[in-house]
VMD Tcl script that draws the C-alpha trace (Angstrom):
set ca {
  {-0.28 -0.06 -0.11}
  {1.37 3.24 -1.09}
  {2.44 5.99 1.85}
  {0.50 9.13 2.42}
  {2.82 11.98 2.40}
  {3.31 14.32 5.50}
  {2.08 16.77 3.03}
  {-1.33 15.05 2.76}
  {-1.41 14.10 6.32}
  {-0.64 17.60 7.76}
  {-3.07 18.97 4.69}
  {-5.78 17.24 6.36}
  {-5.18 19.74 9.81}
  {-7.08 22.11 7.71}
  {-10.25 20.49 7.82}
  {-9.70 18.69 4.00}
  {-11.34 15.31 3.66}
  {-9.03 12.20 4.74}
  {-9.96 8.76 5.54}
  {-9.79 8.28 9.66}
  {-6.65 5.71 10.52}
  {-6.01 4.63 13.68}
  {-2.49 5.17 15.00}
  {-1.49 2.50 17.28}
  {1.04 3.25 19.75}
  {3.83 1.47 18.38}
  {5.15 2.56 15.14}
  {2.94 3.20 12.06}
  {4.31 1.01 9.24}
  {2.54 3.39 6.26}
  {2.57 7.26 7.09}
  {4.78 7.15 10.29}
  {7.18 5.77 8.55}
  {7.30 8.62 5.76}
  {6.84 11.33 8.51}
  {9.98 10.06 10.19}
  {12.01 9.88 6.19}
  {11.00 13.32 5.43}
  {11.93 15.36 8.82}
  {14.29 13.41 11.19}
  {17.83 15.29 11.54}
  {20.53 14.46 9.52}
  {23.05 12.70 10.41}
  {26.15 14.26 11.14}
  {28.29 13.59 8.18}
  {25.58 15.85 6.49}
  {26.28 18.44 9.13}
  {22.44 19.36 10.19}
  {22.44 18.05 13.75}
  {19.82 19.78 15.32}
  {19.46 18.34 18.46}
  {17.29 20.54 20.07}
  {14.27 23.00 20.56}
  {13.45 25.49 17.89}
  {11.61 28.22 16.91}
  {8.48 30.10 16.14}
  {7.10 31.90 13.56}
  {4.83 35.20 13.43}
  {2.30 36.86 12.29}
  {1.04 39.63 10.37}
  {3.14 41.21 7.58}
  {2.96 40.05 4.22}
  {0.68 37.32 3.71}
  {1.76 33.94 2.57}
  {0.07 32.61 -0.16}
  {-1.29 29.11 0.97}
  {-0.26 25.97 -1.56}
  {-2.44 23.35 -1.66}
  {-1.44 20.46 1.00}
  {-1.10 17.77 -1.43}
  {1.40 19.51 -3.91}
  {4.78 20.08 -3.47}
  {6.05 23.21 -4.93}
  {9.09 21.53 -6.92}
  {8.17 18.84 -9.92}
  {7.08 15.28 -8.94}
  {10.14 13.21 -9.26}
  {8.12 9.66 -10.15}
  {9.16 6.67 -8.56}
  {12.23 6.80 -6.04}
  {15.06 5.00 -6.84}
  {15.58 1.67 -4.81}
  {19.22 3.13 -3.92}
  {17.93 6.13 -2.94}
  {15.04 4.58 -0.91}
  {17.31 2.29 1.02}
  {19.62 6.09 2.06}
  {16.57 7.57 3.49}
  {15.74 4.31 5.54}
  {19.46 4.72 6.62}
  {18.92 8.23 7.57}
  {15.93 7.84 9.31}
  {17.79 4.75 11.22}
  {20.56 6.88 12.39}
  {18.62 9.59 12.96}
  {16.07 7.83 15.64}
  {19.58 6.48 17.30}
  {20.82 10.16 17.53}
  {17.38 10.69 18.93}
  {17.31 7.93 21.70}
  {20.76 8.40 22.72}
  {20.69 12.44 23.01}
  {19.32 13.95 26.24}
  {17.24 16.86 26.31}
  {19.64 19.97 26.34}
  {17.04 21.96 27.95}
  {15.40 21.97 31.30}
  {12.47 24.14 31.93}
  {13.53 25.33 35.07}
  {12.44 27.26 38.14}
  {12.46 30.90 37.72}
  {11.44 30.24 33.72}
  {15.25 30.05 32.39}
  {15.83 27.43 29.47}
  {19.16 26.73 30.40}
  {21.60 24.08 28.36}
  {22.18 21.14 30.74}
  {25.72 20.48 29.14}
  {27.14 23.94 29.84}
  {26.83 25.00 26.28}
  {25.16 28.28 26.82}
  {21.85 29.23 27.05}
  {19.04 29.21 24.15}
  {15.18 29.36 24.08}
  {12.85 26.33 23.42}
  {10.32 26.51 21.13}
  {6.94 24.97 21.37}
  {4.13 24.92 18.35}
  {0.43 25.18 19.09}
  {-1.41 22.74 17.91}
  {-4.84 23.00 15.85}
  {-7.67 24.11 18.18}
  {-9.79 21.30 17.07}
  {-7.25 18.40 17.88}
  {-9.92 16.93 20.12}
  {-13.29 16.39 18.61}
  {-16.52 17.19 20.56}
  {-16.74 13.40 20.73}
  {-13.62 13.26 22.92}
  {-11.50 11.55 20.33}
  {-8.44 13.05 18.45}
  {-9.33 14.96 15.70}
  {-7.23 13.43 12.14}
  {-5.20 11.24 14.30}
  {-2.66 9.99 11.40}
  {-2.45 13.60 10.59}
  {-1.28 14.72 14.09}
  {0.46 11.74 14.73}
  {3.13 12.38 11.60}
  {2.86 16.41 12.57}
  {4.31 15.30 16.15}
  {6.94 13.32 14.47}
  {8.14 16.01 11.91}
  {7.99 18.89 14.44}
  {10.36 16.41 17.31}
  {12.96 15.66 14.42}
  {13.12 19.28 13.71}
  {14.43 20.07 17.13}
  {10.85 21.49 18.62}
  {10.61 21.22 22.02}
  {7.07 20.60 22.61}
  {3.43 21.45 21.64}
  {0.73 23.66 23.30}
  {-2.69 22.20 23.31}
  {-5.85 23.59 24.49}
  {-7.44 21.85 27.13}
  {-11.37 22.86 26.11}
  {-13.63 23.39 29.54}
  {-16.39 23.48 26.83}
  {-15.34 19.57 25.66}
  {-14.22 17.83 29.07}
  {-17.26 19.19 31.35}
  {-19.80 19.43 28.58}
  {-23.00 17.66 29.83}
  {-23.03 18.11 33.68}
  {-21.17 20.01 36.10}
  {-18.77 18.03 37.73}
  {-18.40 15.42 35.27}
  {-14.86 15.46 33.18}
  {-14.69 13.27 29.86}
  {-10.71 13.15 29.52}
  {-10.70 10.96 26.50}
  {-9.22 12.51 23.68}
  {-6.67 14.67 25.68}
  {-5.53 11.05 27.02}
  {-4.78 10.01 23.74}
  {-3.16 13.15 22.60}
  {-1.09 13.75 25.63}
  {-0.03 9.92 25.25}
  {1.15 10.89 21.88}
  {3.36 13.61 22.50}
  {4.60 11.36 25.48}
  {5.60 8.95 22.86}
  {7.16 11.26 20.26}
  {9.15 12.65 23.31}
  {7.77 16.25 22.94}
  {7.11 18.39 26.25}
  {3.39 19.92 26.51}
  {2.27 23.04 27.70}
  {-1.59 22.00 28.44}
  {-3.82 25.51 28.23}
  {-6.83 25.14 30.80}
  {-9.06 27.25 27.96}
  {-12.37 28.51 30.18}
  {-13.35 30.12 27.01}
  {-15.19 29.88 23.96}
  {-13.16 29.01 20.79}
  {-15.34 31.00 17.96}
  {-15.35 34.73 17.40}
  {-11.17 35.81 17.59}
  {-8.57 36.39 15.47}
  {-7.72 32.56 13.80}
  {-10.49 31.03 15.35}
  {-11.18 28.13 12.79}
  {-13.66 26.26 14.77}
  {-16.39 26.77 17.25}
  {-16.53 25.23 20.89}
  {-18.90 27.18 23.44}
  {-18.60 26.86 27.00}
  {-20.16 24.13 28.62}
  {-24.21 23.39 28.01}
  {-24.95 23.91 31.54}
  {-23.25 27.06 31.64}
  {-24.46 28.13 28.92}
  {-27.94 27.32 30.47}
  {-27.48 29.19 33.73}
  {-26.24 32.42 31.47}
  {-29.50 32.12 29.41}
  {-31.34 32.82 32.60}
  {-29.20 35.28 33.97}
  {-27.71 37.37 31.08}
  {-25.73 39.60 33.49}
  {-23.39 36.42 33.62}
  {-22.00 37.64 30.43}
  {-19.60 40.55 29.67}
  {-22.05 43.83 28.81}
  {-21.02 46.72 27.13}
  {-22.79 50.15 27.20}
  {-25.33 49.21 24.55}
  {-26.61 46.19 26.31}
  {-24.60 43.56 24.14}
  {-23.49 40.80 25.18}
  {-20.27 38.60 24.77}
  {-20.76 34.85 25.82}
  {-16.80 34.21 25.37}
  {-16.11 34.09 29.00}
  {-18.30 33.96 32.06}
  {-17.69 37.86 33.61}
  {-15.10 38.27 36.26}
  {-17.87 40.19 38.05}
  {-19.65 37.06 39.74}
  {-15.93 35.36 40.00}
  {-17.30 34.45 43.59}
  {-20.70 34.19 43.89}
  {-22.73 30.58 43.11}
  {-24.06 31.16 39.88}
  {-22.79 28.21 38.19}
  {-25.49 25.42 39.34}
  {-24.36 26.53 42.98}
  {-20.63 26.66 42.31}
  {-18.76 29.85 41.76}
  {-16.78 30.31 38.64}
  {-13.66 30.34 40.15}
  {-14.58 26.96 42.06}
  {-15.47 25.87 38.90}
  {-12.22 26.58 37.32}
  {-10.12 25.33 40.18}
  {-12.45 21.86 40.16}
  {-11.46 21.38 36.44}
  {-7.56 22.12 37.25}
  {-7.64 19.70 40.13}
  {-9.73 16.81 37.63}
  {-6.72 17.56 35.18}
  {-3.97 16.92 37.80}
  {-5.54 13.91 39.44}
  {-6.03 12.56 35.85}
  {-2.24 13.15 34.40}
  {-0.29 13.21 37.52}
  {2.00 10.41 35.61}
  {2.99 12.55 33.00}
  {3.13 16.15 34.84}
  {6.50 17.73 35.91}
  {7.82 15.01 32.89}
  {5.60 15.54 29.60}
  {3.60 18.19 30.99}
  {5.86 20.88 31.74}
  {3.68 23.87 31.73}
  {0.04 24.62 32.85}
  {-1.26 27.88 31.18}
  {-4.08 29.18 33.16}
  {-6.99 30.92 30.49}
  {-7.88 34.24 31.97}
  {-10.58 35.61 29.60}
  {-11.52 35.93 25.80}
  {-8.79 33.78 24.02}
  {-7.07 32.84 27.16}
  {-5.53 35.84 28.27}
  {-5.83 38.06 31.08}
  {-8.19 40.98 29.58}
  {-11.54 41.76 29.14}
  {-13.46 41.11 25.49}
  {-13.45 44.69 24.48}
  {-12.52 43.90 21.09}
  {-14.72 40.96 19.98}
  {-14.64 40.17 16.00}
  {-17.38 37.65 15.53}
  {-20.02 38.93 13.62}
  {-18.09 42.28 12.44}
  {-18.72 44.02 15.92}
  {-14.89 45.11 16.09}
  {-12.56 45.67 13.19}
  {-8.51 46.53 13.33}
  {-7.81 49.29 14.38}
  {-10.76 50.11 16.67}
  {-10.51 51.25 19.82}
  {-12.82 48.47 21.73}
  {-15.55 49.42 24.47}
  {-15.49 48.63 27.94}
  {-17.34 45.85 29.55}
  {-18.32 46.51 32.80}
  {-22.51 46.71 32.36}
  {-23.40 44.03 33.74}
  {-25.27 43.83 36.96}
  {-22.71 42.34 38.68}
  {-19.69 44.68 37.32}
  {-22.22 47.31 38.04}
  {-22.58 46.34 41.89}
  {-18.88 46.73 42.49}
  {-18.32 49.71 40.62}
  {-21.07 51.36 42.87}
  {-19.18 50.38 46.27}
  {-15.91 51.51 45.19}
  {-17.44 54.97 44.04}
  {-19.07 55.15 47.65}
  {-15.98 54.31 49.12}
  {-14.23 57.00 47.43}
  {-16.58 59.59 48.46}
  {-17.98 59.82 44.82}
  {-21.59 57.74 44.78}
  {-22.26 59.55 41.52}
  {-19.55 57.62 40.12}
  {-20.82 54.49 40.71}
  {-23.98 54.45 38.19}
  {-22.30 52.81 35.26}
  {-18.68 53.18 32.99}
  {-18.21 55.98 30.65}
  {-20.55 56.48 28.07}
  {-18.66 58.95 26.42}
  {-15.57 56.50 24.91}
  {-17.09 55.90 21.60}
  {-18.10 52.82 19.71}
  {-15.58 49.62 18.69}
  {-14.57 50.92 15.84}
  {-13.33 54.61 16.79}
  {-10.28 56.03 16.93}
  {-9.08 57.86 20.58}
  {-9.43 61.83 18.73}
  {-12.93 60.37 17.61}
  {-13.99 60.29 21.24}
  {-14.97 63.05 24.33}
  {-13.14 59.97 26.78}
  {-10.04 59.16 24.80}
  {-8.85 61.97 23.26}
  {-5.49 63.80 23.63}
  {-6.36 67.30 24.70}
  {-8.79 67.14 27.96}
  {-9.73 63.54 27.74}
  {-12.20 62.01 30.38}
  {-9.00 59.37 30.48}
  {-6.88 61.87 32.26}
  {-8.84 63.26 35.01}
  {-9.80 62.76 38.53}
  {-13.01 60.72 37.31}
  {-10.69 58.60 34.67}
  {-7.96 57.85 37.06}
  {-10.86 56.62 39.59}
  {-12.52 54.20 36.73}
  {-9.37 53.06 34.89}
  {-7.95 52.25 38.42}
  {-10.97 49.70 39.55}
  {-11.47 48.71 36.15}
  {-8.00 47.07 35.96}
  {-7.86 46.36 39.51}
  {-10.90 44.09 38.48}
  {-9.04 42.26 36.15}
  {-6.02 41.85 38.52}
  {-7.80 40.50 41.23}
  {-9.55 38.48 38.72}
  {-6.03 36.86 38.28}
  {-5.21 37.01 41.66}
  {-8.00 34.80 42.61}
  {-6.92 31.96 39.82}
  {-3.86 31.93 40.27}
  {-3.69 31.84 44.06}
  {-5.77 28.36 43.31}
  {-3.68 27.05 40.54}
  {-0.63 27.60 42.91}
  {-2.21 25.60 45.42}
  {-3.42 22.88 43.07}
  {-0.35 22.18 41.33}
  {2.41 22.78 43.85}
  {5.08 20.62 44.04}
  {4.29 18.77 40.84}
  {7.20 20.36 38.95}
  {5.28 22.16 36.12}
  {5.31 26.01 35.48}
  {2.31 28.30 35.66}
  {2.02 30.76 33.30}
  {-0.54 33.79 32.13}
  {-0.95 35.00 28.86}
  {-1.34 38.71 28.37}
  {-2.62 39.88 24.97}
  {0.08 42.51 22.81}
  {-2.31 45.24 22.37}
  {-0.31 47.51 20.28}
  {-2.58 49.81 18.03}
  {-2.65 53.33 19.02}
  {0.12 52.67 21.34}
  {1.76 55.61 20.43}
  {-1.27 57.93 21.47}
  {-1.35 59.27 25.07}
  {-4.20 57.23 25.96}
  {-3.37 54.26 24.61}
  {-7.48 53.56 24.52}
  {-7.43 50.03 23.23}
  {-5.10 48.90 26.14}
  {-7.69 50.66 28.35}
  {-10.46 49.25 27.38}
  {-9.04 45.67 27.35}
  {-8.22 46.65 31.34}
  {-4.85 47.78 30.77}
  {-4.54 50.70 32.95}
  {-1.22 51.54 30.46}
  {-1.08 55.69 29.34}
  {1.82 57.90 28.31}
  {1.98 58.78 31.77}
  {1.59 55.17 33.99}
  {2.84 52.06 33.34}
  {0.19 49.39 33.40}
  {2.82 45.75 32.75}
  {4.14 46.36 36.05}
  {1.23 45.74 38.28}
  {0.44 42.52 36.13}
  {4.16 41.19 36.41}
  {4.01 41.76 39.67}
  {0.93 39.65 40.13}
  {2.23 37.22 38.27}
  {5.73 37.39 40.45}
  {3.79 37.04 43.73}
  {2.71 33.38 42.15}
  {5.61 32.42 40.53}
  {3.88 32.45 37.32}
  {5.48 33.15 34.05}
  {4.49 35.90 31.68}
  {3.54 35.03 28.47}
  {3.08 37.93 25.84}
  {2.03 37.88 22.36}
  {2.94 39.77 19.00}
  {6.95 39.43 19.73}
  {6.98 39.13 15.55}
  {6.17 42.26 14.80}
  {7.97 45.04 13.29}
  {6.49 48.89 14.28}
  {7.28 49.84 10.33}
  {5.17 46.51 9.04}
  {2.24 48.17 10.93}
  {-0.26 50.97 10.03}
  {1.19 54.14 11.03}
  {-2.00 56.18 10.94}
  {-2.79 54.28 14.05}
  {0.20 54.82 15.64}
  {1.12 51.26 16.13}
  {4.46 50.40 17.79}
  {4.45 46.41 18.93}
  {8.51 46.89 19.25}
  {8.10 49.30 21.80}
  {5.46 47.46 23.53}
  {7.29 44.44 23.60}
  {10.34 46.09 25.43}
  {7.90 47.44 27.73}
  {6.85 44.54 28.85}
  {10.13 43.04 28.92}
  {11.35 45.77 31.14}
  {8.17 45.28 33.42}
  {8.77 41.38 33.49}
  {12.60 42.45 34.77}
  {11.25 44.60 37.06}
  {9.08 42.44 39.08}
  {11.75 39.30 38.49}
  {8.70 37.28 36.39}
  {10.16 35.22 33.51}
  {8.56 36.18 29.88}
  {7.61 33.60 26.94}
  {6.63 34.51 23.90}
  {4.26 34.00 20.98}
  {3.50 35.61 18.07}
  {-0.04 37.03 17.03}
  {-0.61 35.64 13.60}
  {0.93 33.05 11.14}
  {4.17 34.07 9.77}
  {7.11 32.25 7.39}
  {9.15 34.82 6.30}
  {12.84 35.38 7.51}
  {12.04 38.92 8.46}
  {9.35 37.36 11.22}
  {12.01 35.07 12.39}
  {15.36 37.41 13.05}
  {12.22 39.86 15.15}
  {11.58 36.63 16.77}
  {15.05 36.03 17.76}
  {16.01 39.79 18.56}
  {12.98 40.08 20.85}
  {13.61 36.55 22.44}
  {17.10 37.58 23.47}
  {15.85 40.08 25.72}
  {18.64 42.34 24.53}
  {17.14 46.14 25.88}
  {20.47 48.21 26.01}
  {21.22 51.21 27.92}
  {22.31 50.85 31.36}
  {20.07 48.57 32.74}
  {20.31 46.21 29.70}
  {24.09 45.86 29.99}
  {24.40 45.61 33.19}
  {21.76 42.83 34.28}
  {19.91 41.79 30.94}
  {22.86 40.27 29.11}
  {22.64 36.82 29.90}
  {19.23 36.78 30.10}
  {16.75 35.25 27.25}
  {12.88 34.32 26.79}
  {12.16 31.22 28.94}
  {10.22 29.70 25.92}
  {8.83 30.70 22.47}
  {5.47 29.47 21.55}
  {4.56 29.69 17.95}
  {1.66 30.23 15.97}
  {0.54 26.98 14.73}
  {0.60 23.53 13.09}
  {-0.92 23.59 10.04}
  {-0.45 22.93 6.38}
  {1.61 25.97 5.35}
  {3.81 25.26 8.11}
  {4.99 22.05 6.46}
  {5.09 23.52 2.99}
  {8.51 22.96 1.36}
  {10.08 26.42 1.65}
  {8.36 27.50 4.80}
  {9.48 24.08 6.55}
  {13.34 24.97 5.43}
  {13.01 28.10 7.09}
  {11.55 26.74 10.22}
  {14.14 24.25 10.42}
  {16.86 27.16 10.29}
  {15.02 29.27 12.60}
  {14.59 26.79 15.26}
  {18.44 25.85 15.08}
  {18.94 29.59 15.86}
  {17.06 29.82 18.62}
  {18.21 26.62 20.05}
  {21.62 28.32 19.98}
  {20.80 31.47 21.69}
  {23.20 34.31 22.09}
  {25.80 31.61 22.18}
  {25.12 30.89 18.50}
  {27.77 31.62 15.98}
  {26.70 30.59 12.92}
  {25.59 33.01 10.64}
  {22.26 32.73 9.03}
  {23.22 31.82 5.85}
  {24.73 29.08 6.95}
  {21.83 27.87 9.02}
  {19.87 28.65 5.88}
  {21.75 26.42 3.61}
  {21.82 23.41 6.42}
  {18.62 23.46 6.61}
  {17.98 23.31 2.61}
  {20.11 20.25 2.73}
  {18.30 18.59 5.12}
  {15.18 18.93 3.30}
  {16.61 18.49 -0.04}
  {17.52 15.16 1.49}
  {14.68 14.03 2.44}
  {12.48 15.49 -0.76}
  {12.27 12.17 -2.71}
  {10.21 10.35 -0.22}
  {7.99 13.16 -0.25}
  {7.58 12.95 -3.67}
  {7.00 9.72 -3.87}
  {4.22 9.88 -1.52}
  {2.77 12.88 -3.89}
  {2.85 10.42 -7.05}
  {1.09 7.63 -5.21}
  {-1.57 9.94 -3.34}
  {-2.45 11.94 -6.94}
  {-3.69 8.15 -8.75}
}
mol new
graphics top color blue
foreach p $ca { graphics top sphere $p radius 0.5 }
foreach p [lrange $ca 0 end-1] q [lrange $ca 1 end] { graphics top cylinder $p $q radius 0.2 }
display resetview
């Protein structure tokens, strides 16, 4: 029987039809062998040994035109010559021996540093996000053969591990306290089999409605039932529009979900995860990223894309008009001796798609954000978010204490209108960051109190690639966050915000992950620091397209080398190209077989 090409198997990740094939815990005699041959690291005589982790790629600028996952960019070569087949098989065997003989050079250590164990210098381990729908609504693995082949490919390229969303809406879907871990049990065992580490995301939000959401996974049925009974459990804007991505933090501690509070539900879920996977936690599962809001990020759902409510680069809207948030605001206003400030949030802050100068509240001169009232409201709004993070982290810390895993929290990279005085999009999201106030130090300090990693997005972006009229400044934002984490002594990890496969994005990630912040502070304290990890968005067909894959392999190698790396980019590219070229015949053979 003809082997399936990895490109085809990966192609199925995008939802293309593919025959379902089960993967046993042993080796797969068809597609899996092809996968190893295509992506196993070269033996040393071919000068492309990639012993460890890798890199990430990012998102935003020039779009990469997608290739059909069943086509190779180079001409089909036809059947592979017998001697070439033997050479590829030998390559696979040697690469497997090399992989089994080597011990992981990186350790995910306390404090977040990725340290080279054998004293070869530092580097940044690379993880790759898995597809959002890796586990099906029936709690099985989606496109199992493609998933298995993808993991094999990533491991061969030196990737440290994968990040997977563990969806509340799947595991506890039917009834409170009834957890079905079926698909995740299989997926985690698959990662372990391939020697990949796992960053498990406790995803307490709805999938669907944000950038890159390709599927819809609602909150658990019984949670949705409660929200339908009491609409104020959902985040609400000033026009009464409800957002169902995440339960409003205004009712965090109230028994509104079938007798349990939302925070109690999150805690019970994490405890069940710990108990079910205790044999993998600390070894295969090395990080628990705790979801705190929409898209898993610690923020309010201020810029929802669903149904065209918000479009980039709109300022978004405050989400504090449900009765639970208003009740808290009222109490805060009375405590401040200003009861008249407690009836609602600002009503002069414009609409989702306004720009700061279009509004009374956010405008540069005389804006309400810079008034006594503005300071009161924005302090309350941002502190509500910090307290929300504090409550959930306290619980997560106690649940996973002593297990050997790191806990992390993701913070959104809201870089548009960053060059304005008010930083309106950050304010509506809950980050009280303006030209006169650092909003990321309080977040970093809160994470530091719980020994958590500060995970930040938009690492791949460069200022000049963004719309200048919207005063976007992702590089300046990343620098501010890096300085805040240094001040709070909290480890910093990164992600790219959008898919990127080009060298410009790779170079930007390498630069940002090295944390070369410059200046007296940078030269004194930052010289030896690097990000503790980088997570690449995302495992998909485009990543495995030949040119993208070649660049990715080189990028992973450079990330692994870190600041101690002495190879120039061109040399790494040449080695990566040789690696792809040597294994190409096996890919072509599979392509020919699939075309018949």
